[in-house]
C-alpha positions in Angstrom: 71.9 94.3 129.1 75.7 93.6 129.0 76.7 91.3 131.9 79.3 93.7 133.3 76.8 96.6 133.2 74.3 94.5 135.0 76.9 93.7 137.7 77.6 97.4 138.3 73.9 98.2 138.5 73.4 95.3 140.8 76.1 96.6 143.1 74.5 100.1 143.3 71.0 98.7 143.9 72.2 96.4 146.7 73.9 99.3 148.5 71.0 101.7 148.1 68.1 99.4 148.9 69.3 97.0 151.6 68.6 98.7 154.9 70.0 95.9 157.0 73.3 96.0 155.1 73.3 99.8 155.4 73.1 99.5 159.2 76.0 97.0 159.2 78.1 99.4 157.1 77.4 102.3 159.5 78.4 100.1 162.5 81.7 99.3 160.8 83.0 102.4 159.1 85.8 102.4 156.6 89.2 102.5 158.4 90.8 105.0 155.9 90.3 106.7 152.6 92.0 103.8 150.7 89.0 101.6 151.4 87.1 103.9 149.0 89.2 102.8 146.0 87.6 99.4 145.4 84.5 97.3 146.0 84.5 93.5 145.9 81.4 91.8 144.3 81.0 88.1 144.7 78.4 86.5 142.3 77.7 83.0 143.7 75.5 82.2 140.7 78.4 82.7 138.3 81.1 81.5 140.8 83.1 84.7 140.1 84.6 87.5 142.2 84.9 90.9 140.7 87.1 93.7 141.9 85.5 97.0 140.9 87.3 100.4 140.9 84.9 102.8 142.6 86.0 106.0 140.7 85.2 104.5 137.3 82.8 101.7 138.1 84.9 99.4 136.0 85.8 95.8 136.7 89.5 95.7 137.0 90.0 92.1 138.1 87.9 89.0 137.8 88.5 85.6 139.5 86.8 82.2 139.7 85.7 81.2 143.2 83.9 78.4 145.1 81.0 79.3 147.3 79.1 77.6 150.1 77.2 74.3 149.8 73.4 74.1 150.0 73.3 73.4 153.7 76.3 75.7 154.5 75.5 78.7 152.3 77.7 81.7 151.9 76.7 84.9 153.8 74.6 86.9 151.3 74.7 90.6 152.0 76.9 93.6 152.2 80.0 93.4 154.5 83.3 94.9 155.2 86.8 93.4 155.5 87.7 93.5 159.2 90.9 91.4 159.3 93.6 90.0 157.1 96.1 87.3 157.8 98.7 85.0 156.1 97.5 81.5 156.5 98.6 78.0 155.5 97.5 74.4 155.2 93.8 73.7 154.4 92.8 77.4 154.1 95.4 78.3 151.5 97.9 81.1 151.9 95.7 84.1 152.7 92.6 85.0 154.9 90.4 88.0 154.4 87.8 88.1 157.2 84.3 89.6 156.8 82.2 91.2 159.6 79.3 88.6 159.3 77.3 88.6 162.6 76.4 84.9 162.7 79.8 83.2 162.2 83.4 83.4 161.0 83.3 83.9 157.2 85.8 85.2 154.8 87.7 85.0 151.5 90.6 82.6 151.6 92.8 80.3 149.5 92.5 76.6 149.2 94.6 73.4 148.9 91.7 72.0 146.8 91.9 73.9 143.5 89.6 71.6 141.7 86.7 72.8 144.0 86.9 76.2 142.4 83.9 76.9 140.2 81.4 75.0 142.4 79.4 75.2 145.6 81.9 73.4 147.8 82.7 75.3 151.0 81.2 75.6 154.4 80.2 79.2 153.6 83.5 80.9 152.9 84.6 82.2 149.5 87.4 80.1 148.2 89.9 81.3 145.7 93.0 79.9 144.0 96.0 80.8 146.2 97.7 83.0 143.5 94.4 84.9 143.1 93.7 85.4 146.8 97.3 86.6 147.3 96.8 89.2 144.6 93.4 90.3 146.1 95.0 90.4 149.6 97.7 92.8 148.3 95.1 95.2 146.8 92.2 95.5 149.3 92.7 97.0 152.7 90.7 96.5 155.9 87.4 98.3 155.6 86.8 97.5 151.9 83.2 96.8 151.0 82.4 93.2 150.0 79.0 92.4 148.4 78.0 88.8 148.2 75.0 88.1 145.9 73.4 84.8 144.9 69.8 84.4 143.8 66.2 85.4 144.7 65.5 86.9 148.1 69.2 87.1 148.7 69.5 83.4 148.8 71.8 81.1 146.9 69.4 78.5 145.4 66.0 78.4 143.9 64.6 76.5 146.9 64.6 77.4 150.5 66.2 75.4 153.3 64.1 73.8 156.0 65.3 75.9 159.0 65.4 74.6 162.5 66.7 76.2 165.8 70.4 76.6 165.7 70.6 77.3 161.9 72.4 80.4 160.7 72.5 82.2 157.4 71.1 84.8 155.1 67.8 82.9 154.9 67.4 83.1 158.7 68.1 86.8 158.5 65.4 87.3 155.8 62.8 85.5 158.0 63.8 87.7 160.9 63.4 90.9 158.8 60.0 89.8 157.6 58.8 88.9 161.1 60.2 92.1 162.5 58.3 94.1 159.9 55.0 92.7 161.0 55.9 93.0 164.7 56.5 89.3 165.5 60.2 89.5 166.1 61.9 91.9 168.5 65.3 90.3 168.6 68.6 91.2 166.9 68.8 90.9 163.1 71.8 88.6 163.3 70.9 85.6 161.1 70.9 83.2 164.0 67.8 81.0 164.8 68.1 81.2 168.6 65.9 80.6 171.6 64.3 84.1 171.4 63.3 83.5 167.8 61.7 80.1 168.6 58.9 81.6 170.6 58.2 84.1 167.8 58.0 81.3 165.2 55.5 79.5 167.4 53.3 82.6 167.8 53.4 83.3 164.1 52.4 79.7 163.3 49.6 79.8 165.8 48.2 83.1 164.5 48.4 81.8 160.9 46.8 78.5 161.9 49.8 76.5 160.8 50.9 73.2 162.4 52.7 74.0 165.6 56.4 73.4 165.1 59.7 75.2 165.4 60.5 74.4 161.8 60.5 77.1 159.1 59.2 75.2 156.1 57.5 76.0 152.8 54.2 76.8 154.5 55.9 79.3 156.8 57.8 80.9 154.0 54.6 81.3 152.0 52.8 82.8 155.0 55.5 85.4 155.0 55.1 86.0 151.3 58.6 84.6 150.5 58.6 82.6 147.3 61.5 81.4 145.1 61.6 82.5 141.5 60.0 80.1 139.1 
């Protein structure tokens, strides 16, 4: 399959089959009809950002980016732009904020252009200043932004060891799995908080795993979460 065709198909599948993301979209409606013109797709595996015209499904712009590091991953999922600002200094010339529930994440410029093309940030999507200025001028508040990067919506072919206080798409995935089997009743917010700690202990006890607050490989496997080989 042609790479660009695959990206469009991926965009459609993510929107249609991600119920958590659908709920976030419903909670943050588009601000006006202009938000329906474009969708932003960020492919962390390829370190590329694609601007897709919704009416034709065609990629109209493509930019190199830098995503999050292993221990500070980018927020995988489907979001909307909720704020825009002109910035300076370390975060480049423009800021495009995303409605991620577990922290402040967005698309912004950088004063470290050599980091583009790698996993280098604390979770935000970095762009060259000239590129983010162009994107900033095109996409309004309310625009859909899809960030994708690997199996089970995670960025790497291994899973982080999670401990209380961690945040991210991997925490959210564990919350979803635990909620589906009635171990977790908290908010699906991607934050490993105090409420989640007791549910982790209960799950470990019922599955006869060593008692710990850690979410390790044994815990992932008990939830049937495996990385691709």
